[in-house]
C-alpha positions in Angstrom: 61.2 98.4 114.5 59.1 97.6 111.4 56.9 100.6 112.1 60.0 102.8 112.2 61.2 101.3 108.9 57.9 102.0 107.2 58.0 105.6 108.4 61.5 106.0 107.0 60.3 104.6 103.7 57.4 107.0 103.6 59.8 109.9 104.2 62.0 108.7 101.4 59.1 108.3 99.0 58.0 111.8 99.9 61.5 113.2 99.1 61.4 111.3 95.8 58.1 112.8 94.9 59.3 116.3 95.8 62.3 115.9 93.6 60.3 114.4 90.7 57.8 117.3 90.8 60.7 119.8 90.9 62.3 118.2 87.9 59.1 118.0 85.9 58.5 121.7 86.6 62.0 122.5 85.4 61.5 120.6 82.1 58.2 122.4 81.4 59.7 125.8 82.1 62.7 125.1 79.8 60.3 124.2 77.0 58.5 127.5 77.6 61.8 129.2 77.5 62.7 127.7 74.2 59.5 129.3 72.8 60.7 132.7 74.1 57.7 132.9 76.4 59.7 133.2 79.5 62.3 135.9 78.6 61.9 139.2 76.9 65.3 140.3 75.7 64.1 143.9 75.1 63.7 144.4 78.8 67.0 142.6 79.4 65.4 140.3 81.8 67.1 137.0 82.8 65.9 133.5 83.5 67.4 132.3 86.7 68.1 128.7 87.9 67.4 128.1 91.5 70.5 126.4 92.7 70.5 123.1 90.9 73.4 121.5 92.7 73.6 120.7 96.4 77.2 121.0 97.6 78.5 120.8 101.1 80.5 124.0 100.3 77.3 126.0 99.8 76.1 124.7 103.1 79.4 125.4 104.7 79.7 129.0 103.5 76.2 129.8 104.5 76.4 128.3 107.9 80.0 129.2 108.5 81.5 125.8 109.2 84.0 125.0 106.5 84.7 124.8 102.8 86.7 122.7 100.3 84.2 119.9 100.5 82.9 119.7 97.0 85.2 116.7 96.5 82.6 114.5 98.3 80.8 114.4 94.9 83.6 112.2 93.5 82.8 109.6 96.1 79.1 110.0 95.7 79.4 109.4 91.9 81.7 106.5 92.1 80.0 104.7 94.9 76.3 105.4 94.6 74.1 103.5 92.2 70.6 104.4 93.5 69.3 107.5 95.0 66.6 110.1 94.8 65.6 112.1 91.7 67.9 114.6 90.3 67.6 118.2 91.3 65.4 120.5 89.3 66.1 123.9 87.9 63.1 126.3 88.4 63.1 129.2 86.0 61.9 132.5 87.2 62.3 136.0 85.8 64.6 138.7 87.2 66.6 141.5 85.7 70.3 141.0 85.4 72.2 142.0 88.5 75.1 143.4 86.4 75.3 147.1 85.5 74.6 148.0 81.8 77.5 147.2 79.5 79.1 150.3 78.0 82.3 150.0 76.0 84.1 151.9 73.3 85.7 148.6 72.0 84.4 147.6 68.6 83.7 143.8 68.7 83.6 141.4 65.7 80.9 139.3 67.4 78.7 139.6 70.5 77.1 137.0 72.7 75.7 136.9 76.2 78.3 134.6 77.7 81.7 133.3 76.7 83.2 130.1 78.1 87.0 129.6 77.7 87.6 125.8 77.6 85.4 122.8 76.9 86.1 120.6 79.9 83.3 119.0 81.9 82.9 122.2 84.1 82.9 124.5 81.1 80.4 122.6 79.0 78.2 122.0 82.0 78.1 125.7 82.8 77.6 126.6 79.1 74.8 124.0 78.7 72.8 125.4 81.7 73.3 129.0 80.6 72.2 128.1 77.0 69.1 126.3 78.3 67.9 129.7 79.7 67.9 131.3 76.3 71.3 133.0 76.6 73.6 133.0 73.6 76.7 131.2 74.7 80.0 130.7 72.8 82.5 128.0 74.0 86.1 128.6 72.9 88.4 125.5 73.0 92.1 125.7 72.2 92.5 122.0 71.5 91.2 120.4 68.3 89.2 118.0 70.5 86.6 119.1 73.1 86.7 117.7 76.6 89.8 119.1 78.3 91.3 116.5 80.7 88.4 114.2 79.7 88.8 114.4 76.0 89.0 111.5 73.6 91.3 111.2 70.6 91.4 108.8 67.6 94.2 106.9 65.9 94.2 104.6 62.9 95.8 101.2 62.7 99.1 102.9 61.6 99.2 105.0 64.7 98.3 108.2 62.9 96.1 110.7 64.9 92.8 111.4 63.2 91.1 114.6 64.4 87.4 114.1 65.0 86.6 117.1 62.8 88.0 115.2 59.8 85.7 112.2 60.4 82.8 112.7 58.1 80.5 109.9 59.2 80.2 107.3 62.0 81.2 104.4 59.7 84.7 105.9 59.5 85.1 105.6 63.3 84.7 101.9 63.3 88.3 101.5 62.0 89.8 103.8 64.6 91.1 103.3 68.1 89.2 105.6 70.6 91.7 106.6 73.3 90.5 108.3 76.5 92.9 111.0 77.8 91.1 111.3 81.1 88.7 109.3 83.3 87.7 105.8 82.5 85.7 105.1 85.7 82.2 106.3 86.1 79.2 105.6 88.3 75.9 107.1 89.4 75.1 108.0 85.8 72.9 105.2 84.5 70.4 105.5 87.4 67.6 108.0 86.9 67.6 108.7 90.6 71.2 109.6 91.2 72.8 112.4 93.3 75.6 112.7 90.7 75.8 116.3 89.6 76.7 115.3 86.0 73.6 113.2 85.8 71.5 116.2 86.8 73.1 118.3 84.1 72.4 115.7 81.5 68.8 115.6 82.5 68.5 119.4 82.6 70.0 120.0 79.2 68.1 116.9 77.9 71.1 115.3 76.3 72.9 112.2 77.4 75.0 109.3 76.1 73.9 105.7 76.2 75.1 104.0 79.4 76.6 100.5 79.6 76.6 99.0 83.1 78.9 96.4 84.6 79.9 95.1 88.1 83.2 93.2 87.6 86.4 94.6 89.0 89.9 93.2 89.4 92.7 94.1 91.8 96.3 93.1 92.5 97.3 94.1 96.0 100.4 93.3 98.1 98.1 90.8 100.1 96.8 89.4 96.8 99.7 89.3 94.3 97.9 86.8 92.1 94.9 89.1 92.0 91.2 88.7 92.6 88.2 89.5 90.4 84.6 89.7 91.6 81.5 91.8 91.5 81.4 95.1 93.5 78.9 95.4 96.3 78.5 94.9 100.1 78.7 91.1 100.3 81.8 90.7 98.1 83.6 93.6 99.9 83.2 91.8 103.2 84.7 88.7 101.6 87.7 90.8 100.5 88.1 92.2 104.0 87.8 88.8 105.7 90.2 87.1 103.2 93.0 89.6 103.2 92.5 91.6 106.4 91.0 89.0 108.7 88.2 89.5 111.3 90.0 92.6 112.5 89.3 94.3 109.2 85.7 93.3 109.2 85.2 94.5 112.8 86.9 97.9 112.0 84.7 98.3 108.9 81.5 97.6 110.8 82.6 100.0 113.5 83.4 102.7 110.9 80.1 102.1 109.1 78.1 102.4 112.4 79.9 105.7 113.2 79.6 107.4 109.8 76.4 106.1 108.1 74.0 108.3 110.2 76.0 111.3 109.1 75.6 110.5 105.4 72.0 109.4 105.5 71.0 112.5 107.4 72.7 115.0 105.1 71.4 113.2 101.9 67.9 113.8 103.0 68.0 117.3 101.6 67.2 117.5 97.8 70.0 119.3 96.0 67.6 121.7 94.4 66.7 123.2 97.8 70.2 124.3 98.6 71.2 128.0 98.3 74.4 129.8 98.9 72.8 132.6 100.8 70.6 133.1 103.9 67.7 131.8 101.9 68.8 128.3 102.8 66.9 128.7 106.0 63.7 128.9 104.1 64.4 126.4 101.3 66.0 123.8 103.6 65.5 124.8 107.2 61.7 125.2 106.9 61.0 122.5 104.4 63.4 119.8 105.6 63.9 120.5 109.3 65.1 117.1 110.3 67.7 116.8 107.6 68.7 120.5 108.2 69.2 119.6 111.9 71.5 116.8 110.9 73.6 119.1 108.8 74.1 121.3 111.8 74.7 118.3 114.0 77.5 117.0 111.8 78.9 120.4 110.9 82.5 119.5 111.9 82.6 116.8 109.3 82.6 119.5 106.6 86.0 120.8 107.7 87.6 117.8 109.5 89.9 115.4 107.9 89.4 111.6 108.0 91.7 110.7 110.8 92.2 107.0 110.9 93.8 107.0 114.3 91.1 109.1 115.9 88.5 106.8 114.4 90.3 103.8 116.0 91.0 101.8 112.9 93.6 99.1 113.6 93.5 96.9 110.6 96.4 97.8 108.3 94.6 96.3 105.3 91.5 98.4 105.7 93.6 101.5 106.4 95.6 100.9 103.2 92.5 100.1 101.2 90.7 103.3 102.3 93.9 105.2 101.4 93.9 103.7 98.0 90.2 104.5 97.3 90.6 108.2 98.5 93.7 108.6 96.3 92.2 107.0 93.2 89.2 109.2 93.3 90.4 112.6 94.4 94.2 112.6 94.4 94.8 112.8 98.1 95.3 110.1 100.8 92.6 109.4 103.3 94.1 111.6 106.1 93.8 114.5 103.7 90.2 113.7 102.8 87.2 115.2 104.5 85.3 113.1 106.9 82.0 113.8 105.1 83.5 112.4 101.9 84.3 109.1 103.7 80.9 109.1 105.3 79.3 109.1 101.9 81.7 106.3 100.8 81.0 104.1 103.8 77.2 104.6 103.3 77.0 104.0 99.6 80.0 102.4 98.1 79.2 98.8 99.0 75.4 98.7 98.6 73.7 95.7 97.2 73.3 95.6 93.4 75.9 98.3 92.9 77.1 98.9 89.3 79.7 100.9 87.5 78.8 102.9 84.3 80.5 103.5 81.0 79.4 105.8 78.2 78.9 104.0 74.9 81.5 105.5 72.7 83.8 106.4 75.6 84.5 109.8 77.1 84.1 111.4 73.6 80.4 110.5 73.7 80.0 111.9 77.2 81.6 115.2 76.1 79.6 115.2 72.9 76.3 115.0 74.8 77.4 118.1 76.9 78.4 119.9 73.7 75.0 119.2 72.1 73.4 120.8 75.1 75.0 124.0 73.9 75.0 123.8 70.1 71.4 122.8 69.8 70.4 126.2 71.2 69.9 129.1 68.8 72.9 131.5 68.7 75.2 129.1 70.7 78.3 127.3 69.5 81.4 125.3 70.6 84.5 126.3 68.6 87.6 124.1 68.6 91.2 125.1 67.7 90.3 128.6 69.0 92.7 129.9 71.6 92.0 133.0 73.7 94.8 135.4 74.2 93.3 137.9 76.6 90.1 138.6 78.6 89.3 142.2 78.0 88.6 144.3 81.1 87.1 147.7 81.3 86.4 149.5 84.6 87.0 146.3 86.5 84.5 144.4 84.4 85.1 141.6 81.9 83.5 142.6 78.6 84.9 140.1 76.2 87.9 138.2 74.8 90.6 138.6 72.2 91.5 135.5 70.2 95.1 134.5 69.9 95.6 133.9 66.2 93.2 136.3 64.5 93.1 139.0 67.1 89.3 138.9 66.7 87.3 140.4 69.6 84.2 138.7 70.9 82.1 140.8 73.3 80.3 139.2 76.2 77.3 141.2 77.4 77.0 139.3 80.7 79.9 137.0 81.6 83.2 135.6 80.6 83.9 132.2 82.3 87.3 130.5 82.4 87.3 126.7 82.4 91.1 126.8 82.1 93.4 125.9 85.0 94.2 128.4 87.7 97.4 129.7 86.1 95.8 130.5 82.7 92.7 132.0 84.4 95.0 134.5 85.9 97.2 134.9 82.8 94.2 135.8 80.6 94.1 139.1 82.5 97.2 141.3 82.3 98.7 142.5 85.5 97.8 146.0 86.6 94.2 145.9 85.2 92.6 145.0 88.6 94.4 145.5 91.9 92.2 143.1 93.7 92.6 140.4 91.1 96.4 141.0 91.2 96.3 140.5 94.9 94.6 137.2 94.5 97.0 136.2 91.8 99.9 136.9 94.1 98.3 134.9 96.9 97.9 131.8 94.8 100.8 131.9 92.4 103.4 133.7 94.4 106.5 134.9 92.5 107.3 131.7 90.7 104.1 129.7 90.6 106.0 126.7 92.0 104.9 124.9 95.1 108.5 124.6 96.4 108.6 128.4 96.5 105.3 128.7 98.4 102.6 128.8 95.6 99.4 126.9 95.9 100.0 123.1 95.9 99.1 121.2 92.8 98.1 117.6 92.4 100.8 115.5 90.8 100.5 114.6 87.2 99.9 111.3 85.4 101.6 108.9 83.1 99.3 107.4 80.5 99.8 104.4 78.2 97.4 104.1 75.2 97.6 100.8 73.4 95.8 99.3 70.4 96.2 95.5 70.5 94.7 92.4 68.8 91.7 91.0 70.6 93.4 87.6 71.3 96.0 89.3 73.5 93.4 90.1 76.2 92.0 87.0 78.0 88.2 86.6 77.4 87.6 86.3 81.1 89.6 89.4 82.1 87.6 92.2 83.7 87.2 95.5 81.8 89.2 97.2 84.5 91.7 96.4 87.2 93.9 98.2 89.7 97.5 97.3 90.8 99.2 98.4 94.0 102.8 97.3 94.3 103.8 98.1 97.9 101.8 99.7 100.6 105.0 100.6 102.6 106.2 102.9 99.8 103.1 105.1 100.3 100.1 105.5 98.0 101.7 108.6 96.3 105.0 106.9 95.5 106.0 107.1 91.8 104.3 104.3 89.7 103.0 102.5 92.9 99.3 102.6 91.9 98.1 101.9 88.3 94.6 101.7 86.9 94.0 99.6 83.7 90.9 100.1 81.6 90.0 98.1 78.5 87.1 100.1 77.2 86.4 97.9 74.2 85.6 95.1 76.6 82.5 97.1 77.4 82.0 98.8 74.0 83.6 97.1 71.0 83.0 100.1 68.9 85.9 101.8 70.6 88.4 99.7 68.6 88.5 98.4 65.1 87.0 94.9 64.5 89.4 92.3 66.0 91.2 94.7 68.3 91.0 96.1 71.8 91.9 99.5 73.1 93.7 99.9 76.5 94.0 103.0 78.6 96.3 102.5 81.6 97.7 105.2 83.9 99.5 106.0 87.1 97.0 107.6 89.4 98.3 111.1 90.1 101.7 110.0 91.5 104.0 111.5 88.8 105.9 114.5 90.1 106.4 117.3 87.5 109.8 118.4 88.9 111.3 115.2 87.6 110.4 116.3 84.1 111.6 119.9 84.3 114.9 118.8 82.8 113.1 118.1 79.5 110.9 121.2 79.3 113.0 122.6 76.4 111.7 119.6 74.3 108.1 120.2 75.0 107.2 121.9 71.7 109.6 120.0 69.5 108.4 116.4 68.7 111.4 115.7 66.4 113.9 116.7 69.2 112.0 114.5 71.7 112.2 111.5 69.4 116.0 111.9 69.0 116.8 112.7 72.6 118.1 109.4 74.1 117.9 110.6 77.7 114.3 111.7 77.3 113.2 108.5 75.6 115.0 106.4 78.3 113.4 108.3 81.1 109.9 108.1 79.5 110.2 104.4 79.0 111.4 103.9 82.6 108.4 105.8 84.0 106.0 103.9 81.7 107.4 100.5 82.8 105.1 100.1 85.9 102.1 100.6 83.6 103.3 97.8 81.3 103.8 95.6 84.4 100.3 96.4 85.6 98.7 95.5 82.2 100.7 92.2 82.1 99.4 91.2 85.5 96.1 90.2 83.7 97.1 90.3 80.1 100.7 88.9 79.9 100.7 88.6 76.1 100.5 92.4 75.8 104.2 93.4 75.2 105.9 96.3 73.4 106.6 93.9 70.5 103.0 92.6 70.2 101.0 95.9 70.2 99.7 97.5 67.1 99.6 101.1 68.4 101.4 102.6 71.3 101.2 106.1 72.7 102.8 107.3 75.9 101.6 110.5 77.5 103.8 112.3 80.2 103.3 115.4 82.4 104.8 117.4 79.5 102.1 116.0 77.2 99.5 117.4 79.6 101.2 120.7 80.0 101.4 121.1 76.2 98.1 119.8 74.8 95.9 120.7 77.8 97.6 123.9 78.7 98.0 122.7 82.3 100.7 124.5 84.4 103.2 121.9 85.4 100.9 119.2 84.0 98.7 119.5 87.0 95.2 117.9 87.5 93.9 120.5 89.9 94.8 121.9 93.3 96.0 119.7 96.2 94.5 121.6 99.1 93.7 119.3 102.1 91.0 120.0 104.7 92.1 122.5 107.3 95.0 123.9 105.3 96.0 127.1 107.0 97.7 128.6 103.9 95.2 128.1 101.1 91.5 127.5 100.4 90.0 126.7 97.1 89.2 129.7 94.8 85.5 130.3 94.4 83.7 130.5 91.1 83.5 134.3 91.3 86.6 136.6 91.0 87.3 140.2 92.1 86.5 141.3 88.5 82.8 141.9 87.8 81.6 139.5 85.1 84.6 137.2 85.2 84.0 133.7 86.5 85.8 130.4 86.7 84.9 126.7 86.9 86.7 123.4 86.8 89.1 121.5 88.9 91.0 124.6 90.1 87.9 126.0 91.8 86.0 125.2 95.0 84.8 121.8 93.8 88.2 120.1 93.4 89.1 117.4 91.0 87.0 114.6 89.5 84.1 114.2 87.1 81.2 115.0 89.5 83.2 117.7 91.2 83.9 119.6 88.0 80.3 119.2 86.8 79.2 120.6 90.1 81.6 123.6 89.7 80.0 124.3 86.3 76.5 124.3 87.7 77.5 126.5 90.7 79.2 128.9 88.2 76.0 129.1 86.1 74.0 129.8 89.2 76.3 132.6 90.2 75.9 134.2 86.9 72.1 133.8 86.8 71.7 134.8 90.5 69.4 132.9 92.8 65.8 133.8 93.4 63.5 131.5 95.2 
């Protein structure tokens, strides 16, 4: 047994060394690229990144056994704290695979690539493209970068302060930093992490400072008084035994025994070796035959759902707990989650010495690092408050964009990438320009772009509560984050049934003025947009919303479960005691983030017979897409993965 363990350890070390050498090679080549020694623009040659991201979808499409599996990255990121080195990007030279650009349109500006939207996917794609020497322009409609992961600032009087107006860092210390999107991160502080976002930070050589912690709190129906403990294998077994009994422990051990070999076998392949074409048989099959065999062996897991009954799980507590985890991290219950996703979770979530990560400065610092990966490159920029009206198409090829306010035309010599949601990605291109694109538009959006009429299903929206409170209102021994589930019997998707509370200033005091805390609490994707349709006429009229009694009453009622969840651990936080209060509804998301029906991505479960996730390419040459409305699905790692996959598709793959 010991000999076998030593052999496995040697194999792991060998994989680590391969990844490290790959990564070091990538860094050297990018430095050469920055000196213009690797690309000669006169010959219109291109630097290409060998696929930097390993996704089950690329394996699935190549081998023909399923798709829609990028969402496993959400679990990998949340649950893995230690793993092998990040994937490298190896730069080689090849001429562009696009036909020469010929257009009669007179442009006001010209760049190689245009990215519409500055979400995680868009900035990840832009940063990787910029690192190859391309000129890249990111166009963001909002006055803050980040898309669904943006951060905004308010002063002690509750007045919004755009980041562009903040002249120096000292001015930020008297502001509340509110996160509009994710507050949960993992797999980012470890240098050897499989998290795609970590890889991108390392490839663009920009990254925020990471704060690590291991305390988590929960209030469940079985634990109405709540519990608080460190994450990790030993404490999770305590939770199972305390609230689910020995049956839960036995079911968990059975599940782990069944799924761990699947996860460990697949993870043996370095991400950088994966290609989306037949070359995978050389880069993976020949170099990592054992792991490649495991991928083939567990092929059904890439398309099968996680069927709790089929797996023989009897413990109601464990079934509910797995349902909650799946829903929190990807917006779908366990039975609509891929089996491979759960395999990664079982293998990695409860490892010893597990930690969670938090970017110092909040999500704004995370997005700022991605933006620097673009703006530090010559000829590249990230422009805020710059809406795109139309993607210009000539001869079924995207050649540029027209801006909404000025009418300015910016030409793209190589690619236009949409990081907008699916609806806007289609709307940027007028109907009648491309028959094949119109056919795809009709397939996904139907006649009304409403799921009840047969369009693609969307994830439900969120309710957010942003609070600035005095420090003494939060108990000193409270964890930085806690989750509340009211009633398992209502279903994990029931309105207001699951709430996540995050006190970012518990981890980083700079996120709130001295003597204050900042709270971001939200319902986890269980807010149906159809309930808000009655107020759509108020969406663009703040004064009318403030005066509309029905709207205010409805908004307060939907926010009440969030207040209740906060008060589970911080009872002194009341409407009367807070300094700043801001409630965001599905209408807020629809308006500020340009999200159709306030959606957070597509809700396409495994094996869906009607829809599959759109890919990063479109029927229009030179028009690409990335983000949560593409193959990767929702979540931080998934959207980062989509950005990398999109960049690879533009640069082509040459091994």
